[in-house]
ZAMARGU-4260 file (C-alpha; in steps of 0.2 Angstrom, whole numbers, plus 5000, padded with zeros to 4 digits):
<rodrens>
0) 4908/4886/5032 | 4915/4880/5049 | 4923/4896/5055 | 4928/4888/5072 | 4939/4876/5062
5) 4947/4890/5052 | 4950/4900/5069 | 4959/4885/5076 | 4969/4881/5061 | 4961/4865/5056
10) 4957/4871/5039 | 4971/4880/5029 | 4965/4877/5011 | 4951/4889/5006 | 4954/4895/4989
15) 4938/4903/4982 | 4929/4902/4998 | 4915/4914/5003 | 4919/4922/5020 | 4911/4938/5018
20) 4908/4948/5034 | 4915/4935/5045 | 4925/4939/5061 | 4942/4932/5060 | 4951/4945/5070
25) 4966/4941/5082 | 4968/4923/5074 | 4984/4914/5068 | 4980/4911/5050 | 4999/4909/5045
30) 5000/4901/5028 | 4982/4900/5024 | 4976/4899/5006 | 4962/4911/5002 | 4967/4914/4984
35) 4952/4921/4974 | 4941/4920/4990 | 4927/4932/4993 | 4931/4942/5009 | 4921/4957/5007
40) 4919/4966/5024 | 4928/4952/5033 | 4937/4957/5050 | 4955/4951/5050 | 4961/4965/5063
45) 4977/4960/5072 | 4977/4943/5064 | 4993/4934/5058 | 4992/4931/5039 | 5011/4930/5036
50) 5014/4919/5020 | 4995/4918/5016 | 4989/4917/4998 | 4977/4930/4995 | 4980/4933/4976
55) 4965/4938/4967 | 4954/4939/4983 | 4941/4952/4985 | 4944/4961/5002 | 4933/4976/4998
60) 4930/4986/5014 | 4938/4972/5024 | 4946/4976/5042 | 4965/4972/5043 | 4970/4985/5056
65) 4986/4980/5064 | 4987/4963/5055 | 5003/4954/5049 | 5000/4954/5031 | 5017/4949/5024
70) 5008/4939/5010 | 5005/4937/4992 | 4992/4950/4987 | 4995/4950/4969 | 4980/4958/4960
75) 4970/4958/4976 | 4955/4970/4978 | 4958/4980/4994 | 4947/4995/4989 | 4942/5005/5004
80) 4950/4992/5016 | 4957/4997/5033 | 4975/4993/5033 | 4980/5005/5046 | 4996/5000/5056
85) 4996/4984/5046 | 5013/4975/5043 | 5015/4973/5024 | 5034/4973/5023 | 5040/4964/5007
90) 5022/4959/5002 | 5018/4957/4984 | 5004/4970/4980 | 5008/4971/4961 | 4992/4976/4952
95) 4982/4977/4968 | 4966/4989/4969 | 4969/5000/4984 | 4958/5014/4979 | 4952/5024/4995
100) 4961/5012/5007 | 4966/5017/5024 | 4984/5014/5026 | 4990/5026/5039 | 5006/5021/5049
105) 5007/5005/5039 | 5024/4996/5036 | 5027/4993/5018 | 5046/4994/5017 | 5053/4983/5003
110) 5035/4979/4997 | 5031/4977/4978 | 5017/4988/4972 | 5021/4991/4954 | 5005/4994/4944
115) 4994/4996/4960 | 4980/5008/4961 | 4981/5019/4977 | 4971/5033/4971 | 4964/5043/4985
120) 4972/5031/4998 | 4977/5037/5015 | 4995/5034/5017 | 4999/5046/5030 | 5015/5042/5040
125) 5017/5026/5030 | 5034/5017/5029 | 5038/5013/5011 | 5057/5013/5011 | 5065/5004/4997
130) 5048/4999/4990 | 5044/4996/4971 | 5030/5009/4966 | 5034/5009/4948 | 5019/5014/4937
135) 5007/5016/4953 | 4992/5028/4953 | 4994/5039/4968 | 4982/5052/4962 | 4975/5062/4976
140) 4983/5051/4989 | 4988/5057/5006 | 5006/5054/5009 | 5009/5067/5022 | 5025/5063/5032
145) 5027/5046/5023 | 5045/5039/5021 | 5048/5036/5003 | 5067/5036/5003 | 5075/5025/4990
150) 5058/5021/4983 | 5056/5017/4964 | 5042/5028/4957 | 5046/5029/4939 | 5031/5033/4929
155) 5020/5035/4944 | 5004/5046/4943 | 5004/5057/4958 | 4993/5072/4953 | 4986/5082/4967
160) 4995/5070/4980 | 4999/5077/4997 | 5017/5074/5000 | 5019/5087/5014 | 5035/5084/5024
165) 5037/5067/5015 | 5055/5059/5014 | 5059/5056/4996 | 5078/5056/4998 | 5086/5046/4985
170) 5069/5041/4977 | 5068/5038/4958 | 5054/5048/4951 | 5060/5048/4933 | 5045/5051/4922
175) 5033/5053/4936 | 5018/5066/4935 | 5016/5077/4951 | 5005/5090/4943 | 4997/5100/4957
180) 5005/5090/4971 | 5009/5097/4988 | 5027/5095/4992 | 5028/5108/5006 | 5044/5105/5016
185) 5047/5088/5008 | 5064/5081/5007 | 5070/5077/4989 | 5089/5076/4992 | 5098/5065/4979
190) 5081/5061/4970 | 5080/5057/4952 | 5068/5070/4944 | 5072/5067/4926 | 5057/5071/4915
195) 5045/5074/4931 | 5030/5085/4928 | 5029/5097/4942 | 5016/5109/4934 | 5007/5118/4948
200) 5015/5109/4962 | 5019/5117/4979 | 5037/5117/4982 | 5038/5129/4996 | 5052/5124/5008
205) 5056/5108/4998 | 5074/5103/5000 | 5081/5098/4983 | 5100/5097/4985 | 5109/5086/4972
210) 5093/5081/4963 | 5095/5074/4945 | 5084/5082/4932
</rodrens>
């Protein structure tokens, strides 16, 4: 594979390509087609991947720190990938595998994550305002200080999740499971808690004015 041609933008169509462990950091990859590509351990840190096609790609353990990833990531494998400070606003992450992913301080406002698996992911301080998280698996995830205001979380699995000081104002949590979750000093004003399972959850200092239940 001609990596230099990719770095200089001469090659944009690479569906199914094998680019495992390659260094593609700080590169303008706008609109590149990497659908179904094998990108295990590939370094995309600080690269521009806006409008890229990455659906079905394998990005296991890849480095995407600080990248612009406003792209199509439908069903993508991002297990244990580093997405810290990554721009994912409005991205399509439906059904993506994000188990154990590092996503602290990432921007996910308006993103689509329905059906995604974020089990044990680090989402500390992440911005998820207005995102679609219906049916996601956030079991054991760290969402300390995260902004989840106006988020759709119907049917989400959030057992043992850390939501300390998280902002959940106006969020729709109908039917969600938060057994054993840590909601210490979280903001839930105006949230929809209809049918929510809070068995064993820590609600010390949690602000719950005007919640629907």
